ZAMARGU-4260 file (C-alpha; in steps of 0.2 Angstrom, whole numbers, plus 5000, padded with zeros to 4 digits):
<rodrens>
0) 4409/4658/4682 | 4398/4643/4691 | 4386/4638/4683 | 4368/4641/4692 | 4358/4629/4679
5) 4345/4645/4670 | 4343/4640/4652 | 4339/4654/4640 | 4332/4648/4622 | 4335/4662/4612
10) 4327/4663/4592 | 4339/4669/4580 | 4354/4665/4592 | 4367/4667/4577 | 4370/4682/4571
15) 4368/4702/4576 | 4353/4706/4591 | 4354/4686/4596 | 4372/4682/4595 | 4373/4699/4607
20) 4361/4691/4621 | 4364/4674/4619 | 4386/4683/4624 | 4377/4689/4640 | 4366/4677/4647
25) 4383/4666/4646 | 4392/4677/4654 | 4379/4676/4666 | 4382/4659/4670 | 4363/4655/4658
30) 4367/4636/4649 | 4360/4641/4628 | 4348/4634/4619 | 4352/4645/4602 | 4342/4643/4588
35) 4343/4647/4573 | 4340/4645/4552 | 4358/4641/4545 | 4366/4627/4554 | 4383/4634/4549
40) 4386/4650/4555 | 4374/4644/4572 | 4389/4634/4573 | 4403/4645/4574 | 4392/4658/4583
45) 4392/4644/4598 | 4409/4637/4597 | 4415/4656/4600 | 4405/4660/4616 | 4407/4641/4621
50) 4427/4647/4623 | 4425/4662/4631 | 4411/4654/4642 | 4414/4635/4645 | 4407/4629/4661
55) 4392/4637/4653 | 4381/4622/4642 | 4375/4626/4626 | 4366/4615/4612 | 4359/4621/4594
60) 4343/4617/4586 | 4344/4623/4569 | 4326/4629/4569 | 4315/4641/4553 | 4304/4648/4566
65) 4291/4653/4548 | 4289/4633/4548 | 4276/4627/4563 | 4280/4610/4555 | 4299/4610/4563
70) 4294/4621/4579 | 4284/4606/4584 | 4296/4595/4582 | 4310/4608/4590 | 4297/4609/4608
75) 4293/4588/4606 | 4313/4586/4610 | 4314/4600/4624 | 4311/4593/4638 | 4323/4606/4651
80) 4315/4616/4659 | 4314/4635/4654 | 4320/4650/4663 | 4322/4663/4645 | 4311/4661/4630
85) 4319/4675/4620 | 4310/4677/4604 | 4321/4688/4596 | 4322/4678/4574 | 4317/4691/4562
90) 4315/4697/4545 | 4315/4714/4537 | 4308/4720/4522 | 4309/4706/4511 | 4303/4702/4494
95) 4289/4697/4498 | 4283/4676/4499 | 4275/4665/4507 | 4281/4650/4523 | 4275/4633/4519
100) 4259/4637/4528 | 4253/4652/4516 | 4258/4665/4530 | 4267/4683/4524 | 4287/4678/4529
105) 4287/4692/4541 | 4270/4689/4550 | 4276/4671/4549 | 4293/4672/4558 | 4292/4691/4567
110) 4276/4683/4578 | 4266/4668/4574 | 4283/4656/4573 | 4286/4661/4592 | 4269/4663/4594
115) 4267/4645/4593 | 4285/4640/4599 | 4278/4647/4615 | 4261/4639/4619 | 4271/4624/4615
120) 4286/4629/4629 | 4273/4632/4642 | 4275/4621/4653 | 4295/4621/4651 | 4291/4637/4656
125) 4283/4637/4670 | 4292/4623/4677 | 4310/4633/4678 | 4309/4647/4697 | 4306/4664/4689
130) 4303/4662/4669 | 4300/4675/4658 | 4294/4676/4640 | 4306/4692/4630 | 4295/4698/4614
135) 4306/4709/4600 | 4297/4725/4598 | 4302/4737/4585 | 4303/4760/4586 | 4293/4755/4570
140) 4277/4747/4578 | 4273/4766/4580 | 4268/4763/4561 | 4257/4747/4567 | 4240/4750/4558
145) 4233/4732/4563 | 4214/4736/4563 | 4205/4720/4566 | 4221/4707/4566 | 4208/4694/4556
150) 4215/4681/4547 | 4215/4689/4529 | 4224/4703/4541 | 4237/4693/4548 | 4238/4680/4533
155) 4244/4695/4519 | 4242/4684/4507 | 4238/4695/4495 | 4255/4700/4482 | 4246/4714/4473
160) 4244/4721/4493 | 4257/4720/4499 | 4268/4734/4505 | 4284/4727/4511 | 4288/4743/4527
165) 4268/4744/4531 | 4270/4723/4533 | 4285/4723/4543 | 4278/4739/4554 | 4261/4730/4556
170) 4271/4710/4562 | 4282/4722/4576 | 4266/4725/4582 | 4261/4713/4580 | 4274/4707/4594
175) 4267/4720/4607 | 4251/4715/4603 | 4257/4699/4612 | 4266/4702/4625 | 4254/4711/4635
180) 4241/4702/4629 | 4253/4687/4635 | 4256/4693/4650 | 4239/4698/4654 | 4233/4679/4652
185) 4248/4675/4661 | 4242/4684/4680 | 4224/4680/4677 | 4228/4663/4676 | 4244/4668/4693
190) 4254/4657/4682 | 4273/4663/4685 | 4280/4666/4671 | 4282/4685/4668 | 4280/4692/4648
195) 4292/4707/4644 | 4294/4718/4627 | 4307/4726/4618 | 4315/4735/4608 | 4334/4739/4600
200) 4333/4755/4595 | 4342/4759/4582 | 4356/4747/4577 | 4364/4739/4564 | 4361/4720/4566
205) 4362/4711/4549 | 4344/4714/4547 | 4350/4729/4538 | 4363/4720/4524 | 4351/4722/4510
210) 4342/4739/4514 | 4360/4751/4517 | 4357/4772/4523 | 4373/4782/4522 | 4369/4785/4542
215) 4371/4770/4546 | 4385/4775/4555 | 4377/4783/4569 | 4368/4769/4572 | 4370/4757/4587
220) 4382/4744/4586 | 4372/4728/4588 | 4379/4725/4607 | 4371/4741/4611 | 4355/4737/4603
225) 4355/4722/4613 | 4356/4729/4628 | 4336/4731/4630 | 4333/4713/4626 | 4344/4706/4637
230) 4335/4718/4653 | 4322/4713/4651 | 4330/4696/4654 | 4338/4697/4669 | 4330/4710/4678
235) 4327/4707/4691 | 4316/4725/4697 | 4302/4720/4681 | 4285/4712/4684 | 4276/4706/4667
240) 4270/4721/4655 | 4282/4732/4652 | 4290/4738/4639 | 4309/4741/4637 | 4318/4752/4625
245) 4333/4764/4623 | 4331/4777/4635 | 4333/4789/4619 | 4322/4781/4606 | 4334/4778/4595
250) 4351/4775/4606 | 4352/4774/4626 | 4351/4766/4638 | 4337/4752/4643 | 4323/4760/4652
255) 4303/4759/4654 | 4294/4766/4637 | 4275/4766/4632 | 4273/4761/4615 | 4258/4768/4606
260) 4239/4769/4611 | 4235/4755/4600 | 4251/4745/4605 | 4240/4741/4620 | 4221/4741/4613
265) 4212/4727/4624 | 4199/4723/4610 | 4216/4720/4596 | 4226/4709/4608 | 4210/4697/4611
270) 4206/4696/4592 | 4226/4696/4586 | 4225/4678/4603 | 4212/4671/4591 | 4218/4671/4575
275) 4236/4666/4579 | 4226/4652/4586 | 4218/4649/4571 | 4233/4651/4561 | 4244/4641/4569
280) 4233/4627/4576 | 4238/4629/4594 | 4225/4631/4606 | 4235/4640/4620 | 4226/4639/4636
285) 4237/4649/4653
</rodrens>
């Protein structure tokens, strides 16, 4: 397939949903910037896609999105227009730990690192013809309980109160709140960038490696789970602000879904944005 010169930047691209999304966008002729924490897996994944789609330009970046200095350094080296920024990297239910900035690791990786990355690459997105930002949420955003999105609530640095599954749900609610607030602000600024959220439903992606379940055999594959975020990236009918997920919630072809009332709370969206700016040290003004 001829190279159409569009570029997709995908975090967490070396495995699971990110790898399958990378492969699908390469099949559409996108050049790829594949970012991931593990260099060896990243090199292997890149080589496999390059062998299958030799006309596609692929670059790799070893990047831990929870490390804000790494995100800043990476953004400085990214010069080209970005057509699709897929904020895909994530962790699910790990033991309690803090990022180098002292932020609980799930929130640092799933939301705040991507907030910073998006803000720093905004000009790159604006340079593209029809740019879009894809944020990965989850069905478990429904269990998210963010109340004020205050600095202390988002930082989550108290080990004694850490509930790994509640925290995961809160981070995925944060991802959805960010996607919606980003689209509102982009439209108000008359930006051509659109923001769309997606979730994979129930898919085996590698996040479950430490928490196997006897029913996992009924889950979707990572390739099936990635269909929602792929649709969010390439569906020409989407105009921004949508939430794309499997038609049967846990399984199925992509369709538009609503999410919870809390995920559409304008006050909470705005507060999360302000807190994210404070915690990342990045003023994100469109």
